[in-house]
C-alpha positions in Angstrom: 0.0 0.0 0.0 1.5 3.3 -1.1 1.3 6.6 0.9 -1.7 7.9 -1.1 -3.6 4.8 -0.5 -2.9 5.0 3.2 -4.3 8.5 3.2 -7.4 7.6 1.2 -9.7 7.3 4.1 -8.4 10.2 6.1 -11.1 12.7 4.9 -8.6 14.9 3.1 -11.4 16.3 1.0 -12.6 18.3 4.0 -9.5 20.5 4.3 -6.8 19.8 1.7 -8.1 22.3 -0.8 -8.0 25.1 1.6 -4.6 24.1 2.8 -3.1 24.0 -0.7 -4.6 27.4 -1.5 -3.4 29.0 1.7 0.0 27.5 1.4 0.4 28.8 -2.1 -0.7 32.2 -1.0 1.8 32.2 1.9 4.6 31.2 -0.5 3.7 34.0 -2.9 3.6 36.6 -0.1 7.0 35.5 1.1 8.5 35.6 -2.3 7.1 39.1 -2.7 8.8 40.2 0.5 5.8 40.3 2.8 8.1 39.2 5.6 11.3 41.1 5.3 14.4 39.0 6.0 15.7 41.6 8.4 12.6 41.6 10.5 12.6 39.2 13.5 9.8 36.6 13.4 8.3 36.1 16.8 7.2 32.5 17.3 4.5 32.2 20.0 4.3 28.6 21.2 1.3 27.4 23.2 1.1 23.8 24.4 -2.6 22.9 25.0 -3.2 19.7 26.9 -6.5 17.8 26.8 -5.5 16.9 30.4 -7.7 13.9 31.5 -6.5 12.2 34.7 -9.3 9.6 34.4 -8.5 8.8 30.7 -9.2 5.1 30.1 -11.9 5.0 32.9 -9.3 4.4 35.6 -9.8 4.8 39.3 -9.3 8.0 41.3 -6.1 6.5 42.8 -4.6 6.2 39.3 -5.8 9.8 38.6 -4.0 10.9 41.8 -0.7 9.4 40.6 -1.1 10.9 37.2 -1.6 14.4 38.6 1.3 13.9 41.0 3.7 13.0 38.2 3.0 16.4 36.6 3.3 18.3 39.8 6.7 16.7 40.4 8.0 16.4 36.8 6.9 19.6 35.0 8.8 22.1 37.2 11.9 20.0 36.8 11.6 20.0 33.0 10.7 23.6 32.7 13.7 24.7 34.8 16.0 23.7 31.9 14.6 26.1 29.3 14.0 29.8 28.7 12.5 31.8 25.9 13.6 35.2 24.4 12.0 36.9 27.4 13.7 34.7 30.0 10.4 32.8 30.7 10.2 29.0 31.2 7.8 26.8 29.2 4.1 27.3 30.0 1.6 24.5 29.8 -2.2 25.0 29.5 -4.1 22.3 31.2 -7.5 22.1 29.5 -9.1 20.2 32.4 -12.4 18.2 31.8 -15.2 19.5 33.9 -16.8 16.1 34.2 -13.6 14.9 35.9 -13.5 17.6 38.5 -11.8 16.7 41.8 -10.9 19.5 44.2 -7.5 18.0 45.0 -6.5 17.9 41.4 -7.4 21.6 40.7 -5.4 22.5 43.8 -2.4 20.5 42.7 -2.4 22.1 39.2 -2.7 25.4 41.0 0.7 24.8 42.5 2.2 24.6 38.9 0.3 27.8 38.0 1.7 29.7 41.0 5.2 28.9 39.8 4.5 30.7 36.5 4.5 27.5 34.5 0.9 27.3 33.2 -2.8 28.0 33.5 -6.0 25.9 33.6 -8.8 26.2 31.1 -12.0 24.2 30.4 -12.2 20.9 28.5 -15.6 19.3 28.2 -17.0 15.9 27.0 -20.8 15.9 26.7 -23.4 14.1 24.7 -27.1 14.5 24.0 -27.4 18.0 25.5 -29.5 21.0 24.6 -28.5 24.6 25.2 -30.0 25.0 28.7 -28.4 21.8 29.9 -25.0 22.8 28.5 -25.3 26.3 30.0 -26.0 24.8 33.4 -23.0 22.4 33.2 -20.7 25.3 32.1 -21.8 27.5 35.0 -21.3 24.7 37.5 -17.8 23.8 36.2 -16.7 27.4 35.9 -17.8 28.1 39.5 -15.8 25.1 40.7 -12.7 26.2 38.8 -12.9 29.7 40.2 -13.0 28.4 43.7 -9.4 27.2 43.2 -8.3 30.5 41.7 -8.4 29.3 38.1 -9.8 31.2 35.1 -9.3 34.9 34.5 -11.8 37.5 35.3 -12.7 40.5 33.2 -14.6 43.5 34.5 -15.9 41.7 37.7 -16.4 38.2 39.0 -17.5 36.6 35.7 -15.1 33.9 34.6 -13.5 34.2 31.1 -12.2 30.9 29.8 -10.6 29.1 26.8 -12.3 26.0 25.6 -11.6 22.6 24.0 -14.4 20.3 23.1 -14.0 16.7 23.9 -14.1 14.3 21.0 -13.6 17.4 18.7 -17.4 17.8 18.4 -17.7 21.5 18.7 -21.2 22.8 17.7 -22.5 19.3 17.0 -19.7 18.6 14.5 -20.1 14.8 14.1 -22.2 13.7 11.1 -24.1 11.3 13.5 -24.8 14.0 16.1 -23.0 12.2 18.9 -20.8 13.7 21.7 -22.6 17.1 21.7 -26.2 17.7 20.6 -26.0 21.5 20.8 -26.2 23.2 17.4 -25.9 26.7 18.9 -22.9 25.8 21.1 -20.8 28.7 19.9 -23.5 31.1 21.2 -23.7 29.3 24.6 -20.0 29.4 25.0 -19.8 33.1 24.2 -22.7 33.9 26.6 -21.0 32.0 29.5 -17.7 33.9 29.1 -15.7 31.9 26.6 -13.2 34.1 24.8 -11.7 31.6 22.3 -11.9 28.0 21.1 -8.7 25.9 20.8 -10.3 22.6 19.6 -8.9 22.3 16.1 -7.3 20.8 14.1 -9.0 17.4 14.5 -8.0 15.8 11.2 -8.3 13.0 10.2 -11.5 13.0 12.3 -14.8 13.8 10.5 -15.2 16.9 12.7 -12.3 18.7 11.0 -13.6 22.0 9.5 -12.6 23.1 6.0 -10.8 26.2 7.3 -7.2 25.4 8.3 -4.2 27.2 9.7 -6.2 30.3 10.6 -7.1 32.6 13.5 -10.6 33.6 12.6 -14.0 34.8 13.7 -16.9 32.4 12.9 -19.5 34.2 10.7 -23.1 34.0 9.8 -25.7 32.3 11.9 -24.0 31.1 15.1 -27.1 29.1 16.0 -26.5 26.5 13.3 -24.4 23.3 13.7 -20.8 23.6 12.7 -21.1 27.4 12.7 -17.3 27.5 12.7 -17.2 26.1 9.1 -17.4 29.6 7.8 -15.2 32.4 9.1 -13.6 35.8 8.7 -9.8 35.7 9.1 -8.6 37.9 12.0 -6.8 41.0 10.7 -5.2 44.2 11.8 -7.9 46.9 12.3 -10.9 44.7 13.1 -12.0 43.1 16.4 -15.4 41.4 16.7 -17.1 41.7 20.2 -20.1 39.4 19.8 -18.5 36.0 19.3 -15.6 33.8 20.3 -12.3 33.7 18.4 -11.2 30.4 16.7 -7.5 29.8 17.3 -6.3 26.8 15.3 -3.1 24.8 15.4 -1.0 23.6 12.4 -2.4 21.2 9.9 -0.5 20.1 6.8 0.4 17.2 4.5 4.1 16.5 5.1 6.7 13.8 4.5 7.0 11.2 7.2 8.8 8.0 7.9 6.5 6.0 5.5 5.9 8.7 2.9 3.2 11.3 3.3 1.6 12.0 6.7 -1.0 14.3 8.2 0.7 16.7 10.5 -1.9 17.9 13.0 0.2 19.2 15.8 -0.6 16.2 18.1 2.3 15.2 20.3 2.1 11.6 21.6 4.4 9.0 22.9 4.3 7.2 19.6 4.6 10.4 17.6 6.9 12.7 19.6 8.0 16.2 18.6 11.0 16.4 16.3 13.0 19.2 14.7 11.2 18.4 11.4 7.8 18.6 13.0 8.6 21.9 14.7 9.8 23.2 11.3 6.5 22.2 9.8 4.5 24.0 12.5 6.3 27.2 12.0 6.1 26.9 8.2 2.3 27.0 8.4 2.7 30.7 9.3 -0.5 31.0 11.3 -0.9 34.7 12.0 -3.3 37.7 12.2 -3.6 39.1 8.7 -1.4 42.2 8.5 1.0 41.0 11.2 2.9 38.1 9.5 6.0 38.5 11.7 4.0 37.1 14.8 3.7 33.4 14.1 1.2 31.4 16.3 2.0 27.7 17.0 -0.6 25.9 19.0 0.0 22.2 19.5 -1.9 19.7 21.6 -1.5 16.4 23.6 -3.3 14.2 26.0 -0.7 14.4 28.7 -2.1 12.7 31.7 -1.8 9.0 30.9 1.4 7.4 32.1 3.0 6.7 28.7 2.3 10.2 27.4 3.5 11.8 30.7 6.8 9.9 30.6 7.4 11.1 27.1 6.5 14.7 27.7 8.2 15.1 31.0 11.3 13.1 30.0 13.6 13.1 27.0 10.7 13.7 24.5 9.9 17.0 26.3 13.5 18.0 26.2 13.7 17.2 22.5 10.7 19.4 21.9 12.2 22.4 23.7 15.6 21.9 22.1 14.0 22.0 18.7 12.0 25.1 19.6 15.3 26.8 20.7 16.3 26.9 17.1 13.6 29.6 16.7 15.2 31.7 19.4 18.5 32.7 17.8 18.2 36.4 18.7 18.4 37.5 15.1 15.9 35.9 12.7 13.7 34.4 15.3 12.5 35.0 18.9 10.6 32.3 20.8 7.9 33.2 23.3 6.3 30.5 25.5 2.6 31.5 26.1 -0.5 30.0 27.6 -3.8 29.8 25.7 -5.0 33.0 27.3 -1.8 34.8 26.5 -2.0 33.7 22.9 -5.5 35.1 22.6 -4.3 38.4 24.1 -1.5 38.7 21.6 -3.9 37.9 18.7 -6.2 40.6 20.0 -3.2 43.1 20.3 -2.3 42.3 16.7 -5.8 43.1 15.6 -5.6 46.4 17.5 -2.5 47.3 15.5 0.2 46.7 18.1 3.7 46.0 16.9 7.1 45.1 18.3 7.7 42.4 20.9 4.4 40.4 21.4 5.6 39.6 24.9 4.5 43.1 25.9 0.9 42.2 25.2 0.5 38.9 27.1 -2.1 40.5 29.3 -3.5 42.9 26.7 -7.2 42.3 27.3 -7.6 39.4 29.8 -5.6 39.5 33.1 -3.9 36.4 34.6 -6.1 34.2 36.8 -6.0 34.8 40.5 -4.0 31.7 41.2 -1.2 33.0 38.9 -1.0 36.3 40.7 -0.8 35.0 44.3 
C-alpha cells in the first residue's frame, strides 16, 4: 500500500483544498517580500493539553498518581529552558469539567503559582441541549474559580478558553454524537468563553474546512458547525459578539512511511522532532497584516502514564531543544505562552500593536488569581 492509498480514508477532501490554496498564498507573499528578512519573526508557542486524569476510565487512585507526576515532573523539566524573554515553558491544562476533583485543581494550581501554566476548560458531553449545556458550564466554571483558576474581566465573571471533547464543537459529528447543541458557539460566548482551541482534529470527521487560521466564525452562530465559515482575523478589526477560533497547524508532510497528516498532536508514539517543529512554524498562522507574529498551538493528552513519561522526559527536552532553534536572537524570537496569552497577543495584533508580542500577554484578559498570588 503506497502513501496515497494509506491517506485515502483520512477525509482529506474536508481540508486539503484550503490548505493547498493557503500554502500557495503564503509562498507568494514570502517571495514578494511580505516578511522582510531583516525583520525578526516572533514564534508564539502554546502547548494545549487535553488533560484527563481519568482517561481510560481508571480509578481516582490512578488519577491521583497521574496528577502527582506532573506536579513533580513539570517544574523540573521547565527549569532547563527559557524563551527570548527569560520565561520558562508554560503549559495550558484544559481540564475536563466532568472529571472535577478539588484536590486535582489545587495540585495544578501549584504549577500555575510557579508561573508554569494555566488551567482552562475541556468538556465531553453528549445528547445535551443549550439549557443543559449552560447549566453544566456554570457549575464547572464556578468550581474552577473556587481554586483561583480562570481569568476575570470586569468583575467576578469567569472568562475561559475551551476545547471540546471528541472534537465535536457545535455538533460537528455527522451522526450527532458527543454534543447535541447546534448553537454551542452562542452558549460558549454567553458564558464567558473568549476563544476555542479545539482544532485541528484531522483526520476526524469533525475537521472543519478552514485550516491554519485565526478567525471569527461568521453567519448564523445558531447552526451546527457554525465555525465552518469564518472571517480571518486581521489588523484593524476586532469582533465583540463571538468567540475567536485559534487553530493549530495542519499540513500534509513527508513522514517515515511517505506522506503523513501533520496535525500538531504530540504523543508517545509520535513525539516532537525538529522536522515537525519546522513544519508547525512553516504553516505561518498569524493575524492578517501581522505576519511576523507566528502562532504555533500544539496539543496532547498528557495525563496517561506513557504520554507523561514522554512529555516530562527526553521527549519533552527534545521538543524544547527543537524550539530553541527559533530563538536565535536574530531571525527568530521564541515566546512561551498560555492559551490566554496567545489570545491576548492575537487581539493586540488586531488592535494594531507592533514590536515584541511579549509586551501584550495581558493585553485584554488578566492572569487568573492563582497565577498572581
